[in-house]
C-alpha positions as CSV (number, residue, x, y, z in Angstrom):
1,M,0.2,0.0,0.1
2,E,3.0,2.4,0.9
3,K,4.3,2.0,-2.7
4,L,1.0,2.4,-4.4
5,R,0.6,5.6,-2.5
6,K,4.1,6.8,-3.5
7,M,3.1,5.9,-7.0
8,V,0.0,7.8,-7.1
9,N,1.8,10.8,-5.6
10,Q,4.2,11.0,-8.2
11,I,1.4,10.8,-10.9
12,A,-0.3,13.8,-8.9
13,Y,2.9,16.1,-9.2
14,T,3.9,15.1,-12.8
15,P,2.9,17.3,-15.2
16,P,1.5,15.8,-18.5
17,Q,4.3,16.5,-20.7
18,D,6.9,15.0,-18.3
19,R,4.9,11.6,-17.7
20,L,7.0,9.8,-20.5
21,R,10.0,10.7,-19.0
22,T,9.5,10.0,-15.3
23,L,6.7,7.6,-14.9
24,S,6.9,4.0,-14.9
25,T,5.0,1.5,-17.0
26,L,2.8,0.4,-14.0
27,Q,2.1,4.1,-13.2
28,F,1.1,4.5,-16.9
29,S,-1.3,1.7,-16.4
30,L,-2.7,3.7,-13.2
31,I,-3.7,6.7,-15.1
32,P,-7.2,5.6,-16.9
33,L,-8.6,4.2,-13.5
34,L,-7.3,7.4,-11.6
35,S,-8.7,9.5,-14.5
36,L,-11.9,7.9,-14.2
37,A,-12.1,8.3,-10.4
38,S,-11.2,11.8,-10.5
39,T,-13.9,12.6,-13.2
40,L,-16.7,10.9,-10.7
41,Y,-15.2,12.8,-7.9
42,G,-15.5,16.2,-10.2
43,F,-19.2,15.6,-10.6
44,A,-20.0,14.7,-7.0
45,L,-18.3,18.2,-5.9
46,P,-20.6,20.6,-7.3
47,L,-23.5,18.4,-6.6
48,R,-22.7,18.4,-2.8
49,H,-22.3,22.2,-2.7
50,R,-25.5,22.5,-4.6
51,L,-27.4,20.3,-1.8
52,Y,-26.0,22.4,0.7
53,H,-27.1,25.7,-0.8
54,L,-30.6,24.5,-1.6
55,G,-30.8,23.5,2.1
56,L,-31.3,19.7,1.4
57,F,-28.3,19.1,3.6
58,H,-27.9,21.1,6.8
59,K,-25.3,23.3,7.6
60,D,-24.5,24.0,11.5
61,R,-23.7,27.3,12.8
62,L,-21.9,28.0,16.0
63,P,-22.8,30.8,18.1
64,V,-19.1,32.1,18.1
65,P,-17.1,33.1,14.9
66,V,-15.5,30.5,13.0
67,I,-12.0,30.8,11.5
68,S,-11.3,28.0,8.7
69,V,-7.8,27.0,7.7
70,G,-7.7,24.9,5.0
71,N,-6.4,24.0,1.4
72,L,-6.9,22.9,-2.0
73,T,-4.4,20.2,-2.1
74,W,-3.8,17.2,-0.1
75,G,-0.9,17.7,2.7
76,G,1.8,20.0,3.5
77,N,0.3,23.3,3.4
78,G,1.0,24.6,6.6
79,K,-2.5,24.4,7.8
80,T,-1.6,22.9,11.5
81,P,1.3,25.7,12.3
82,M,-1.4,28.2,11.0
83,V,-3.8,26.9,13.6
84,E,-1.5,27.1,16.2
85,F,-0.4,30.8,15.1
86,L,-4.2,31.9,15.1
87,A,-4.8,30.2,18.6
88,V,-1.8,31.7,20.3
89,W,-2.6,35.2,18.8
90,L,-6.2,35.0,20.0
91,A,-5.4,33.8,23.3
92,A,-3.0,36.6,23.9
93,A,-5.9,39.0,22.8
94,G,-8.0,37.9,25.7
95,S,-10.3,35.3,23.7
96,S,-10.1,31.6,24.7
97,P,-10.1,29.8,21.1
98,L,-11.3,26.5,20.6
99,I,-9.5,24.4,18.1
100,L,-11.7,21.8,16.3
101,T,-9.7,19.0,14.5
102,R,-10.7,15.6,13.3
103,G,-8.1,13.7,15.3
104,Y,-7.3,11.8,11.9
105,G,-4.1,9.7,11.4
106,G,-3.3,9.0,15.1
107,A,-4.4,12.6,16.1
108,D,-0.7,13.7,15.8
109,E,-1.9,17.4,15.2
110,A,-4.0,17.4,18.7
111,K,-1.1,15.9,20.5
112,M,1.3,18.7,19.1
113,F,-1.6,21.3,19.9
114,Q,-1.9,19.9,23.7
115,R,1.9,20.2,24.0
116,H,2.6,23.6,22.6
117,L,-0.7,25.4,24.2
118,A,-0.5,23.7,27.6
119,G,-0.9,26.7,30.2
120,T,-2.9,28.8,27.6
121,P,-6.5,29.3,27.6
122,V,-6.9,27.5,24.2
123,K,-9.2,24.6,24.3
124,I,-8.8,21.5,21.8
125,G,-11.6,19.7,20.6
126,V,-11.2,16.2,18.8
127,G,-13.7,14.7,16.8
128,A,-15.1,13.7,13.3
129,N,-18.2,15.7,13.9
130,R,-16.8,19.1,14.8
131,A,-20.1,20.7,15.3
132,N,-21.2,18.3,18.2
133,T,-17.5,18.6,19.5
134,A,-18.1,22.4,19.7
135,A,-21.4,22.2,21.3
136,C,-19.9,20.2,23.9
137,F,-17.2,22.6,24.6
138,L,-19.5,25.6,24.5
139,K,-21.7,24.2,26.9
140,R,-18.9,23.5,29.3
141,Y,-17.3,26.8,29.0
142,G,-19.9,29.1,27.8
143,R,-19.1,32.0,25.2
144,I,-17.9,35.6,25.1
145,S,-18.0,38.1,22.4
146,L,-14.7,38.5,20.8
147,C,-15.2,42.2,19.6
148,K,-17.0,43.8,22.2
149,H,-16.5,47.4,21.3
150,G,-16.9,47.6,17.4
151,D,-14.9,48.9,14.7
152,S,-13.8,52.2,16.1
153,D,-11.7,50.5,18.9
154,F,-10.1,48.2,16.6
155,E,-6.8,50.0,16.6
156,K,-6.8,50.2,20.4
157,H,-7.7,46.8,20.8
158,F,-4.8,45.6,18.4
159,S,-2.4,47.8,20.3
160,N,-3.2,46.2,23.7
161,N,-3.0,42.7,22.1
162,K,0.7,43.4,21.0
163,Q,1.6,44.9,24.6
164,G,0.1,41.7,26.3
165,N,-2.5,43.7,28.2
166,C,-5.6,41.7,27.5
167,S,-6.7,39.5,30.3
168,Y,-7.5,35.9,29.7
169,S,-11.3,34.5,29.6
170,D,-12.1,31.0,29.9
171,Q,-15.3,31.5,27.6
172,I,-14.9,30.7,24.2
173,G,-14.7,33.4,22.0
174,V,-13.7,32.0,18.3
175,A,-13.5,28.6,16.9
176,I,-10.6,27.6,14.6
177,L,-11.3,24.8,12.0
178,D,-8.3,22.6,11.3
179,D,-8.4,21.4,7.8
180,G,-11.6,23.0,7.4
181,M,-12.3,24.1,3.6
182,Q,-13.9,21.1,2.4
183,H,-15.9,20.6,5.6
184,I,-18.8,22.8,4.3
185,S,-21.5,21.3,6.8
186,L,-20.1,24.1,9.5
187,W,-20.7,27.6,8.6
188,R,-17.5,29.8,8.8
189,D,-16.9,33.6,9.1
190,I,-13.4,33.4,7.6
191,E,-12.0,31.2,5.2
192,I,-8.2,30.8,5.0
193,V,-6.6,29.2,2.4
194,M,-3.0,27.8,2.7
195,V,-0.9,27.0,-0.5
196,N,2.4,25.1,-0.8
197,A,4.8,27.4,-2.6
198,M,7.1,24.5,-3.4
199,I,4.4,22.2,-5.0
200,P,1.3,24.4,-5.2
201,W,-1.3,22.7,-7.5
202,G,0.6,19.5,-9.1
203,N,-0.7,18.7,-12.3
204,Q,-3.8,20.5,-11.5
205,Q,-6.1,17.4,-11.9
206,L,-8.7,16.5,-9.0
207,I,-7.9,13.6,-6.6
208,P,-6.7,10.8,-7.1
209,L,-5.3,11.5,-10.5
210,G,-4.0,15.0,-9.0
211,P,-3.6,16.6,-5.6
212,L,-6.4,18.9,-5.8
213,R,-9.4,18.4,-3.4
214,E,-11.3,21.2,-5.3
215,P,-10.7,23.1,-8.6
216,L,-9.0,26.4,-8.3
217,T,-12.5,28.1,-8.7
218,A,-12.9,27.2,-5.1
219,L,-10.6,30.1,-4.2
220,T,-13.8,32.3,-4.8
221,R,-14.8,31.5,-1.3
222,A,-11.6,32.4,0.5
223,D,-11.1,35.5,2.4
224,I,-7.2,35.3,2.5
225,V,-4.6,33.2,1.1
226,V,-1.4,32.3,2.5
227,I,1.5,31.0,0.4
228,H,3.5,28.8,2.8
229,H,7.2,27.9,2.3
230,A,7.6,31.0,0.3
231,D,11.1,31.5,1.5
232,M,12.0,28.3,-0.1
233,V,11.1,29.2,-3.6
234,S,12.2,32.3,-6.0
235,K,10.3,35.5,-5.8
236,K,9.4,34.7,-9.6
237,D,7.7,31.5,-8.3
238,V,5.6,33.4,-5.6
239,E,4.7,36.0,-7.9
240,S,3.2,33.2,-10.4
241,I,1.2,31.5,-7.7
242,A,-0.1,34.9,-6.6
243,S,-1.0,35.8,-10.2
244,E,-2.9,32.3,-10.4
245,V,-4.9,33.2,-7.1
246,R,-5.5,36.8,-8.5
247,K,-7.0,35.3,-11.8
248,V,-9.6,33.6,-9.8
249,K,-10.3,36.3,-7.0
250,N,-8.5,39.7,-7.9
251,S,-9.7,41.0,-4.3
252,L,-8.0,38.4,-2.2
253,P,-5.5,39.6,0.3
254,I,-2.4,37.4,-0.3
255,F,0.1,36.8,2.5
256,L,3.5,34.9,2.8
257,S,4.6,32.4,5.6
258,R,7.5,30.4,6.3
259,L,8.1,27.4,8.9
260,T,10.9,28.6,11.4
261,P,12.9,26.0,13.3
262,L,13.0,26.7,17.0
263,Y,14.7,23.8,18.9
264,F,15.0,19.9,19.0
265,L,13.3,17.9,21.9
266,K,14.7,14.6,22.6
267,A,12.6,11.6,21.7
268,G,11.4,9.9,25.0
269,N,12.3,12.9,27.0
270,M,10.2,15.7,25.3
271,S,11.0,18.0,28.4
272,C,14.5,18.3,27.0
273,K,15.6,20.9,24.7
274,L,18.4,21.0,22.3
275,A,19.6,24.0,20.4
276,L,19.8,23.8,16.6
277,M,23.4,24.0,16.4
278,D,23.6,21.1,18.3
279,I,23.7,18.8,14.8
280,H,26.5,20.8,13.2
281,N,28.7,18.6,11.6
282,T,26.9,15.5,12.5
283,P,25.4,13.1,9.9
284,V,21.6,13.2,9.9
285,L,18.9,11.0,8.8
286,C,15.3,12.9,8.0
287,V,12.6,10.4,8.3
288,S,9.2,11.9,7.7
289,A,5.6,10.9,7.0
290,I,4.3,14.3,6.1
291,G,2.7,16.1,3.2
292,S,5.8,18.2,2.2
293,A,8.9,16.2,2.9
294,D,11.1,18.5,0.7
295,S,10.6,21.4,2.8
296,F,11.4,19.5,5.8
297,V,14.7,18.3,4.4
298,E,15.8,21.7,3.0
299,R,15.1,23.5,6.2
300,M,17.5,20.6,7.8
301,K,20.0,21.3,5.4
302,K,20.2,25.0,6.4
303,L,21.2,23.9,9.8
304,E,24.4,22.9,8.4
305,P,24.8,19.1,9.4
306,A,27.5,17.1,8.0
307,Y,25.3,15.3,5.7
308,V,21.3,15.1,5.1
309,D,19.9,11.6,4.2
310,R,16.3,11.1,3.9
311,L,13.6,8.3,4.0
312,D,10.2,9.5,3.2
313,F,6.9,7.6,3.8
314,S,3.3,8.9,2.7
315,D,1.5,11.4,4.6
316,H,0.2,10.1,8.1
317,H,1.9,6.6,7.5
318,L,1.8,4.8,10.8
319,F,5.6,3.3,11.3
320,Q,5.8,-0.2,11.7
321,A,8.5,-2.9,12.8
322,K,9.7,-3.3,9.1
323,D,10.1,0.6,8.8
324,I,12.2,0.6,11.8
325,D,14.4,-2.1,10.3
326,M,14.6,-0.2,7.0
327,I,15.6,3.0,9.3
328,R,18.0,1.1,11.4
329,L,19.9,-0.1,8.3
330,R,20.2,3.4,6.8
331,L,21.6,4.3,10.1
332,Q,24.3,1.7,10.1
333,N,25.3,2.6,6.5
334,L,25.7,6.3,7.3
335,Q,27.8,5.2,10.5
336,L,30.3,3.3,8.3
337,E,30.5,6.1,5.7
338,F,31.3,9.0,8.2
339,A,32.9,7.0,11.0
340,M,30.6,8.5,13.6
341,K,27.1,7.9,14.8
342,P,24.3,9.7,12.8
343,V,21.0,10.9,14.4
344,V,17.6,10.6,13.3
345,V,15.5,13.8,13.0
346,V,11.6,13.5,12.8
347,T,8.8,16.4,12.9
348,E,6.6,16.6,15.8
349,K,3.8,15.2,13.7
350,D,5.6,12.0,12.9
351,Y,6.8,11.5,16.5
352,D,3.2,12.1,18.0
353,R,1.9,9.6,15.7
354,A,4.1,6.9,16.8
355,P,6.3,7.8,20.0
356,E,6.8,4.2,21.2
357,V,7.9,2.7,17.7
358,L,10.3,5.5,17.3
359,K,11.9,4.7,20.8
360,C,13.1,1.5,19.1
361,L,16.1,2.9,17.4
362,D,18.4,2.4,20.4
363,P,21.3,3.3,20.4
364,Y,20.7,5.9,17.7
365,E,19.4,9.2,19.0
366,V,16.0,10.3,17.6
367,L,15.6,14.2,17.8
368,V,12.1,15.8,17.2
369,L,12.3,19.4,15.3
370,C,10.0,21.9,16.6
371,S,8.9,24.8,14.5
372,S,6.4,27.8,14.4
373,L,4.9,29.6,11.6
374,Q,6.0,33.3,10.8
375,I,4.3,35.6,8.4
376,L,6.7,37.2,5.9
377,P,6.7,40.9,4.6
378,H,5.6,40.8,1.2
379,N,4.3,43.8,-0.9
380,G,3.3,45.9,2.2
381,N,1.7,43.1,3.8
382,T,3.1,42.0,7.3
383,E,2.3,40.0,10.1
384,D,0.6,43.2,11.7
385,S,-1.4,43.7,8.5
386,F,-2.4,40.0,8.6
387,K,-3.8,40.5,12.1
388,K,-5.6,43.6,11.1
389,C,-7.1,42.0,8.3
390,M,-8.4,39.1,10.5
391,W,-9.9,41.5,13.2
392,Q,-11.6,43.1,10.3
393,H,-13.4,39.9,9.3
394,L,-14.1,39.1,12.7
395,E,-15.8,42.4,13.7
396,V,-17.9,42.1,10.7
397,S,-19.0,38.8,11.8
398,N,-20.0,39.9,15.2
399,K,-22.4,42.7,13.9
């Protein structure tokens, strides 16, 4: 199954003109079946939206504003870091945000949220039915108006937020919907769409032939677009993506973001922090089962280890004993080549998905890379202007 997923992923990100040069005979044999499935999916998508529009399918609406963070393609778009960024910011502004996440693939996102947001008023609701999950939390904690004073007090509120002058409230002021763009059964007040700058649209086909969950025209529903991993590509590439977005909806505010490495944690002892420079001149094996392994590996290279090797698995892959054997063999080869013991580096998501399995790599050390999202300045747009744009949308939703 893992090999099949990798083959399908390669098809999805290979332009049609490059297929003859890069795809295998087996992959070519899969294309007609994938194309048929993609066509059927394409028929079902507008029908589903139409049924909700006509009221034949019920759409829930929460008594607090809902911010949806989603994407058009599968995996690697920075949704989870953006959700955390928003939660930290809104908590500092005096709200008690509620994160609503499905808990898919071992609930790795939820575990990471719990670790990073411990000690804050942020609440984390896990469950496939996110309307029911939200209802339970709202019943328990109650709710509070996020923007009490109206538009005229925005600048004052914003300034207080930056100075940390807002007091915490345990009542919920806003819900943040993790991976919410296709979760149309829940009303949202702000739609943030994340785009991976390194692999924005793939072959521009719908799943499973391509990586698109929806066609690019779905950007008409967006309120804000954030081009993630923008620091990993050229300015020309960023502008090309922005141009594609504006062709669909010219009025969309576009922001850039990056994932900034902060420190390492030791697997098995997550209270132990290590500096990024601790891997200098050390051979490193990057092991990942995430949507954008390339960005992870490239960021590790910038930390200047002696060498960076990689083992990539499909998104949300659950590590098994045979995977550990494969990892251990690669580590032994690296140790022979460099005459020093290499270290394994994984993302937090990968560690939280399989913490016990990754402990089986003794005597090799496993480090967990911790990172945070940063808004980058671009064409006059900054982190402050991003937050201002968010507040303006939230104030409109509270009227």
